[in-house]
C-alpha positions as CSV (number, residue, x, y, z in Angstrom):
1,M,13.1,-1.5,-14.8
2,A,10.8,-3.0,-11.9
3,E,8.4,-4.8,-12.8
4,I,5.1,-4.4,-10.0
5,A,2.3,-6.4,-9.9
6,S,0.8,-7.2,-6.6
7,Y,1.6,-5.6,-2.9
8,D,4.6,-8.0,-2.1
9,D,6.0,-6.8,-5.3
10,A,5.9,-3.1,-4.4
11,V,7.1,-3.9,-0.5
12,A,10.2,-6.2,-2.1
13,W,11.2,-3.7,-4.4
14,L,10.9,-0.7,-1.7
15,D,12.8,-3.2,0.7
16,D,15.6,-3.5,-2.0
17,H,16.8,0.3,-1.3
18,I,17.4,-0.6,2.5
19,G,20.6,-1.2,1.6
20,A,21.2,2.1,0.1
21,G,21.4,3.1,3.8
22,V,21.1,6.9,5.0
23,K,22.6,9.4,3.0
24,P,22.6,13.1,3.5
25,G,21.9,16.0,0.8
26,L,19.1,16.4,-0.7
27,E,20.5,15.9,-4.8
28,R,18.8,12.7,-5.0
29,I,15.0,13.7,-3.5
30,T,15.1,16.7,-5.6
31,G,15.8,14.9,-8.3
32,L,13.4,12.6,-8.1
33,L,10.4,15.4,-7.4
34,E,11.7,17.1,-10.9
35,L,11.2,14.2,-12.7
36,L,7.9,13.5,-11.1
37,A,7.3,17.7,-11.7
38,R,7.3,19.1,-8.5
39,P,3.7,17.3,-7.1
40,D,4.8,18.9,-3.7
41,E,4.3,22.4,-5.1
42,S,0.3,21.5,-5.3
43,Y,-1.1,21.7,-2.0
44,P,0.7,23.7,1.3
45,I,2.6,21.5,3.6
46,V,2.6,22.0,7.6
47,H,6.1,20.7,8.6
48,V,6.8,18.7,11.6
49,A,9.9,18.2,13.2
50,G,10.8,17.3,17.0
51,T,12.5,14.3,19.0
52,N,9.9,13.5,20.5
53,G,5.9,14.2,19.8
54,K,6.6,15.0,16.7
55,T,4.0,12.3,14.7
56,S,1.1,12.5,17.6
57,T,1.0,16.1,16.8
58,A,1.2,15.7,12.6
59,R,-1.4,13.2,13.7
60,M,-3.7,15.7,15.6
61,T,-2.8,19.0,12.9
62,A,-3.8,17.0,10.1
63,G,-6.9,15.7,12.1
64,L,-7.4,19.4,13.2
65,I,-7.2,20.1,9.4
66,G,-9.7,17.8,8.5
67,A,-11.9,18.5,10.5
68,H,-12.6,22.1,9.1
69,G,-14.0,20.0,6.1
70,L,-10.7,19.6,4.1
71,A,-9.2,16.9,2.4
72,T,-6.5,16.4,3.7
73,G,-3.0,14.2,3.6
74,L,-0.5,12.9,6.2
75,F,3.0,11.3,5.9
76,T,4.7,9.6,9.1
77,S,7.2,7.3,10.0
78,P,8.3,5.2,10.9
79,H,5.4,2.2,10.7
80,L,4.5,0.2,13.0
81,Q,3.5,-2.8,11.1
82,A,2.9,-2.2,7.7
83,V,4.8,0.7,5.5
84,E,1.4,1.9,4.1
85,E,0.7,3.2,7.6
86,R,3.2,5.7,6.5
87,Y,0.6,7.5,4.5
88,E,-3.2,8.8,5.3
89,H,-5.1,10.8,3.0
90,G,-8.6,12.0,5.3
91,M,-7.5,10.2,8.1
92,R,-7.8,7.2,6.3
93,P,-4.7,5.0,6.0
94,M,-3.6,4.5,2.2
95,S,-4.9,0.6,1.1
96,R,-2.4,-2.3,0.2
97,E,-3.8,-1.9,-3.1
98,A,-3.4,1.7,-3.7
99,F,0.2,1.4,-2.5
100,A,0.6,-1.2,-4.7
101,V,-0.5,1.2,-7.5
102,A,1.6,4.2,-6.2
103,V,5.2,2.1,-5.9
104,A,4.4,0.5,-9.4
105,E,4.1,4.0,-10.6
106,L,6.9,5.2,-9.0
107,A,9.4,2.7,-9.4
108,P,10.4,3.7,-13.3
109,V,10.8,7.0,-12.6
110,V,13.4,5.6,-9.6
111,D,14.8,3.7,-11.6
112,L,15.3,6.3,-14.2
113,W,17.0,8.7,-12.2
114,S,19.3,6.2,-10.3
115,E,20.3,4.8,-13.7
116,S,21.2,8.3,-15.1
117,S,23.2,9.5,-12.5
118,G,24.6,6.8,-11.1
119,D,23.6,6.9,-7.4
120,R,21.0,5.0,-5.6
121,I,18.1,6.5,-3.6
122,T,17.3,5.6,-0.5
123,Y,14.3,3.7,1.2
124,F,13.3,6.8,3.4
125,E,13.8,9.2,0.0
126,I,11.2,7.0,-2.0
127,T,8.8,6.8,0.9
128,A,8.5,10.5,0.6
129,A,8.4,11.3,-2.9
130,L,5.8,9.0,-2.6
131,A,3.9,11.1,-0.2
132,F,4.4,13.9,-2.3
133,A,3.4,12.3,-5.3
134,W,0.3,10.6,-3.7
135,F,-1.2,13.7,-2.6
136,A,-1.0,15.8,-5.7
137,E,-2.6,12.6,-6.9
138,K,-5.7,12.7,-4.5
139,A,-5.6,16.8,-4.6
140,V,-5.4,17.6,-1.1
141,D,-5.9,20.7,0.4
142,A,-2.8,20.8,2.5
143,A,-0.7,17.7,3.7
144,V,1.1,17.3,7.2
145,I,4.8,15.8,6.9
146,E,6.9,14.2,9.6
147,V,10.5,15.0,9.4
148,G,12.2,11.1,9.3
149,L,15.8,12.5,10.6
150,G,16.9,16.1,11.8
151,G,15.6,18.3,9.3
152,R,17.9,19.8,7.0
153,W,19.5,17.5,5.2
154,D,15.9,15.2,5.3
155,A,14.1,14.2,2.6
156,T,10.9,16.1,3.3
157,N,12.8,19.3,3.6
158,A,13.2,19.1,-0.1
159,A,9.6,20.6,-0.3
160,T,8.9,24.3,0.7
161,S,6.4,24.2,3.4
162,E,3.8,27.7,4.9
163,V,4.4,26.7,8.3
164,A,7.3,25.1,10.0
165,V,6.4,22.9,13.6
166,V,9.9,22.2,15.8
167,T,7.8,20.1,18.7
168,S,10.8,19.4,21.1
169,I,14.8,19.6,21.2
170,G,16.9,16.4,23.2
171,L,19.8,14.8,22.9
172,E,18.9,11.9,20.0
173,H,20.7,10.6,16.9
174,T,24.0,12.6,18.0
175,A,26.3,11.4,15.3
176,Y,24.5,13.0,13.1
177,L,22.8,15.9,14.1
178,G,25.4,16.7,17.0
179,D,25.9,16.6,20.6
180,T,24.3,19.8,21.8
181,E,20.9,20.9,22.4
182,A,21.9,23.8,20.2
183,L,23.2,21.9,17.5
184,I,20.2,19.8,16.9
185,A,17.9,22.7,16.9
186,A,19.9,24.4,14.7
187,E,19.4,21.2,12.4
188,K,15.4,20.7,13.3
189,A,15.0,24.3,12.6
190,A,16.5,24.2,9.2
191,I,13.3,23.3,7.8
192,L,12.2,26.6,8.2
193,D,11.5,28.5,5.0
194,R,11.9,31.7,3.7
195,D,8.5,34.0,4.7
196,A,6.8,30.9,6.6
197,V,5.3,30.6,9.5
198,L,6.9,29.0,12.5
199,V,5.5,26.9,15.7
200,T,7.3,25.8,18.6
201,G,6.7,23.3,21.5
202,E,8.5,23.7,25.1
203,L,11.8,24.1,24.6
204,S,14.9,25.0,26.7
205,D,16.5,28.3,26.4
206,E,19.6,26.7,24.9
207,A,17.4,25.4,22.0
208,L,15.3,28.6,21.8
209,A,18.4,30.9,21.2
210,V,19.4,29.0,18.1
211,I,15.7,28.8,16.7
212,R,14.9,33.0,17.3
213,A,18.4,33.5,14.8
214,R,16.9,31.1,12.3
215,A,13.6,32.9,12.5
216,E,15.1,36.0,12.7
217,E,17.2,35.4,9.3
218,Q,14.3,33.3,7.3
219,G,12.0,36.9,7.8
220,A,9.2,34.3,10.1
221,L,6.0,35.0,12.0
222,W,7.1,32.8,15.5
223,H,4.7,31.7,17.5
224,R,5.8,30.2,20.9
225,F,4.4,27.7,23.2
226,G,3.9,29.6,26.4
227,P,3.9,33.3,25.7
228,D,1.9,33.1,22.4
229,F,-0.7,29.5,23.0
230,G,-0.7,27.1,25.3
231,P,-3.2,25.0,27.5
232,D,-5.2,26.1,30.5
233,D,-6.9,24.5,33.1
234,A,-6.2,20.8,31.9
235,R,-7.0,18.0,34.1
236,P,-6.8,14.0,33.9
237,A,-10.1,12.4,32.9
238,V,-11.7,8.8,32.4
239,G,-9.5,8.1,29.7
240,G,-7.7,11.7,29.1
241,W,-7.7,15.0,29.4
242,L,-10.2,17.9,30.1
243,F,-8.3,21.4,29.1
244,D,-8.8,24.6,27.5
245,V,-6.0,25.6,24.9
246,E,-5.2,29.6,24.6
247,G,-4.5,30.0,21.1
248,I,-3.1,32.6,18.8
249,H,-6.7,33.6,17.3
250,A,-9.1,32.4,19.9
251,R,-9.6,30.4,23.2
252,Y,-11.5,27.0,22.5
253,T,-12.7,25.7,26.0
254,G,-14.2,22.2,26.7
255,I,-11.4,20.2,25.1
256,D,-11.7,15.9,25.8
257,L,-8.6,14.4,24.9
258,R,-9.2,10.4,24.8
259,L,-5.7,10.1,25.2
260,H,-3.1,9.1,28.3
261,G,-0.2,11.4,29.4
262,A,0.0,14.8,29.9
263,H,2.3,15.5,27.2
264,Q,-0.8,15.0,24.3
265,V,-2.1,18.1,26.2
266,H,1.3,19.2,24.8
267,N,1.3,18.0,21.4
268,F,-2.9,18.9,20.6
269,T,-2.0,22.4,21.7
270,V,0.7,22.6,19.4
271,G,-1.4,21.3,16.4
272,V,-3.9,23.9,17.1
273,A,-1.5,26.2,17.1
274,A,-0.1,24.7,13.9
275,T,-3.5,24.9,12.0
276,E,-4.1,28.7,13.6
277,A,-1.2,29.5,11.6
278,L,-2.0,27.1,8.1
279,F,-5.4,29.3,8.0
280,G,-3.9,32.4,9.4
281,R,-7.6,33.0,11.4
282,A,-9.0,31.6,15.2
283,L,-10.4,27.5,14.2
284,D,-13.8,26.9,14.7
285,L,-14.4,25.4,18.1
286,G,-16.7,22.4,17.2
287,A,-13.9,21.4,14.8
288,V,-11.5,21.9,17.1
289,R,-13.4,19.5,19.4
290,E,-14.1,17.2,17.2
291,A,-10.5,16.4,15.9
292,A,-9.8,16.3,20.1
293,A,-12.7,13.3,20.3
294,R,-11.3,11.5,17.3
295,A,-7.7,11.6,18.0
296,A,-5.5,8.7,18.2
297,A,-1.8,7.6,18.7
298,P,-1.1,4.2,18.1
299,G,2.1,3.3,20.1
300,R,1.7,6.3,22.1
301,M,0.5,4.9,25.6
302,E,-2.3,2.6,23.7
303,I,-3.7,0.5,25.5
304,V,-5.1,-2.6,23.6
305,R,-6.2,-5.4,26.3
306,R,-8.1,-4.5,29.6
307,D,-7.7,-8.1,31.5
308,P,-4.8,-7.7,32.3
309,L,-4.2,-4.2,31.0
310,V,-1.4,-4.2,28.0
311,M,-0.1,-1.1,27.3
312,L,2.1,-0.3,24.5
313,D,4.2,2.9,23.7
314,G,7.1,3.7,21.5
315,A,9.6,5.6,23.9
316,H,12.8,5.1,22.5
317,N,15.1,7.6,24.3
318,P,15.5,9.2,27.8
319,P,13.1,12.5,27.2
320,G,10.6,10.2,25.8
321,M,11.0,7.2,28.7
322,A,10.7,10.1,31.2
323,A,7.7,11.3,29.5
324,L,5.6,7.8,30.1
325,A,6.9,7.4,33.5
326,E,6.1,11.1,34.4
327,A,2.2,9.8,32.8
328,L,2.2,6.5,34.1
329,G,2.7,8.4,37.9
330,Q,0.3,10.3,37.1
331,E,-2.8,8.2,35.7
332,F,-2.1,4.9,36.7
333,T,-0.7,5.5,40.4
334,T,-1.4,1.9,41.5
335,S,0.3,0.1,39.0
336,R,3.4,-1.8,38.6
337,W,4.2,-3.2,35.3
338,A,5.5,-6.3,33.7
339,L,7.7,-4.6,31.3
340,V,8.5,-5.8,28.0
341,F,11.6,-4.3,26.6
342,G,13.6,-4.3,23.3
343,V,16.3,-1.2,22.7
344,M,18.0,-0.1,19.1
345,R,22.1,-0.5,19.5
346,D,22.0,3.4,19.5
347,K,20.0,4.5,22.2
348,D,20.6,5.6,25.7
349,A,19.1,2.4,27.0
350,A,20.7,2.7,30.3
351,S,19.5,6.5,31.0
352,M,16.1,5.3,29.6
353,L,15.3,2.4,32.0
354,S,16.4,5.1,34.9
355,H,13.3,6.6,34.7
356,L,11.0,2.8,35.3
357,D,13.0,2.4,38.3
358,G,10.2,1.2,40.8
359,L,7.2,0.9,37.9
360,V,8.5,-2.8,37.5
361,T,7.8,-6.1,38.6
362,T,9.5,-8.5,36.4
363,A,10.9,-7.9,32.9
364,H,10.6,-9.9,29.2
365,V,13.5,-8.7,27.2
366,A,13.4,-9.3,23.1
367,R,15.5,-8.3,20.2
368,A,13.0,-7.1,17.3
369,A,13.0,-8.7,14.7
370,G,12.1,-5.7,11.6
371,S,15.8,-4.2,12.1
372,D,19.7,-4.7,12.1
373,R,20.3,-1.8,14.3
374,A,18.6,-3.9,17.2
375,L,20.4,-4.9,20.2
376,P,20.6,-8.3,20.7
377,A,18.1,-9.8,23.5
378,G,21.3,-10.9,25.9
379,E,22.7,-7.6,26.0
380,A,19.5,-5.7,26.6
381,A,18.5,-8.2,29.2
382,A,21.6,-7.4,31.0
383,L,20.9,-3.8,30.6
384,V,17.5,-4.2,32.4
385,H,18.9,-5.7,35.0
386,G,21.0,-3.6,36.2
387,A,19.4,-0.6,35.6
388,L,16.1,-2.5,37.1
389,D,17.3,-5.3,39.6
390,V,14.1,-7.3,38.9
391,E,13.8,-10.8,37.5
392,T,14.7,-10.6,33.6
393,V,13.7,-13.3,31.3
394,E,15.4,-13.1,27.8
395,H,12.8,-14.1,24.8
396,P,13.2,-15.4,21.2
397,S,10.8,-13.2,20.3
398,V,8.9,-10.1,21.2
399,A,5.5,-12.0,20.6
400,D,6.9,-15.0,23.4
401,A,7.8,-11.8,25.4
402,V,4.4,-10.5,25.6
403,A,2.9,-14.0,25.7
404,A,5.0,-14.6,29.1
405,A,4.2,-11.0,30.5
406,I,0.5,-11.7,30.0
407,S,1.0,-14.9,31.5
408,S,2.0,-13.1,34.7
409,G,-1.2,-11.4,35.7
410,D,0.3,-8.4,36.1
411,P,-0.3,-4.9,34.4
412,V,2.0,-4.9,30.8
413,L,3.6,-2.4,29.7
414,V,5.6,-2.8,26.1
415,T,8.6,0.1,25.2
416,G,11.6,0.4,24.6
417,S,11.0,0.5,20.7
418,L,8.2,1.1,17.9
419,Y,9.8,-1.9,16.1
420,V,9.1,-3.7,19.2
421,V,5.7,-1.8,19.8
422,G,4.9,-2.8,16.0
423,E,5.9,-6.3,16.6
424,A,3.8,-6.4,19.7
425,R,0.4,-5.4,18.0
426,T,0.6,-7.8,15.2
427,A,1.2,-10.6,17.8
428,L,-1.8,-9.0,19.7
429,G,-3.4,-8.9,16.5
430,V,-4.3,-5.2,16.6
């Protein structure tokens, strides 16, 4: 049995499970939750899936629930800099001390299940089980749980949710989820439980057809972005967007969202609908405005320095990069950027980079040290130079790439991977 006496012990024990890889199936997480006496059944759950926007939507939904005076748990992934970032209670991240205690309590149960079953529980399954257990211990009134990968076989799907959210559908993780929007939609829509409420963001007709069938099969009440709810009169403002929301149950006016990117207006609106679905009623206008004013999206068009301007964005697939490029064109029309770029091996980097054509002055490329999936800097640099035809420099670390980009004096854009963004945040002291 593991002996965990410190934060470092807890991280080391958890990291030791990275080698278990990604395994389909819910038998491990379900068995573990049964040993823990099903902590996930202690509170209602809003379950959030999607190709892009799910972390921001999950954060906004938790903020909206909390603004109504309820104690709310939030589980997101992956983390940017430290694993305890995945867990929030009352919109406050879990402390290192609390993480160490939670892992010390969970580890013997994990070891017991693994020894009795002969099967090893994966890293993500443990992080999900820890979330369910910690939220039960904190006696939350509700929890917002973000899917890790896909939906059907994701560890978070071992729990039953009152509200299921699908923010978007795009071609990503095709080796696991399928190579068409219809197949991917089916995997993500599988989080919808019997008689739950479904909320969906802006989706293609192909995805909507699949999700409609799932909603009918599960007897779900379905609220769609566009026909049932959506933003109105959205316009750029200083540091973000001003807009109204036509919700499921009411209209919410004068929303001041201090986040960059029109896609965040979409995400906030989906969060409003998800919260209405959970409550089954209209929301308090003051609470909606408060949640918008306090909304944060670390690593998503996040400005961390002004002289020169340094922006971090974790766009890591073609749809995400397209949204970033569109937002830059809307809100930073005169800027061209010194690019800091790194990417994972399994991403369509060429398609991602095509959206940045004409926006980049120079490129600084590095391999993220935090992932074995990261593409070597040399290969990434060749892709960048071929796609953007700008001066491209390979660096030994993300920190070195960021320093070189800043020294150019141009605005700096760090993107391509959440791992790269996390390492940039650390290098910049964020």
